[in-house]
C-alpha positions, -999 to +999 in steps of 0.1 A: -021+095-091-040+064-098-022+047-128-037+016-145-011+012-172+003-020-158-012-053-149+017-065-128+027-053-094+064-052-101+060-028-130+042-003-109+068-007-080+095+000-105+078+031-119+072+044-084+108+038-074+119+059-103+096+086-090+114+085-055+092+059-037+120+037-028+111+025+008+098-010+012+072-011+040+065-043+059+037-051+083+047-064+117+033-062+152+004-039+142+026-013+126+040-005+091+078-008+093+105+007+071+124-023+061+157-005+062+156+019+091+131-002+111+110+029+120+076+018+130+044+037+119+009+038+132-021+043+109-023+081+116+014+084+105+007+070+070-006+088+040-019+069+010-009+087-024-024+060-047-033+024-049-035-003-076-056-034-073-046-066-089-066-098-094-050-131-107-061-142-141-059-179-134-062-180-095-090-158-079-071-161-045-042-142-061-053-107-052-034-078-039-033-041-036-002-020-041-002+010-018+020+040-026+028+056+007+042+088+023+049+088+060+047+118+085+085+120+085+089+123+047+094+086+038+082+076+005+076+039-006+053+011-014+036-018+004+019-047-012-012-061+006-029-094-001-065-094+001-095-120-004-097-153+012-059-154+019-057-119+035-039-111+068-068-097+086-046-076+111-027-061+081-060-052+064-074-037+097-043-014+099-051+001+064-087+005+073-076+025+104-056+049+084-077+081+086-097+090+055-081+124+055-047+107+050-060+094+016-052+114-015-082+125-035-069+102-063-064+072-041-101+061-045-107+052-008-143+042-015-130+014-037-110-001-008-135+001+021 
């Protein structure tokens, strides 16, 4: 499900929302949090359906990864993770701790680790 038809995070977020990925996930206290229900997820509760990497044209510090996520209880949504020199290391570590078996074959995990 990796789609490279957009260069902007918001375009892909809108497309995935139209496909039912409507939950906005936040990272707090070493957990991924459903922004509405406040349910907290550990790495093993998260499944990565796809990802999209973005790099700023004018600012090399403007880098992010959009994760398309499903959770063990059926939640579907997205999470935008900054990476590079300005990355939150705890947040990046959370995504590294997601078991490789929880990544879709189309998610290209080898590009992320």
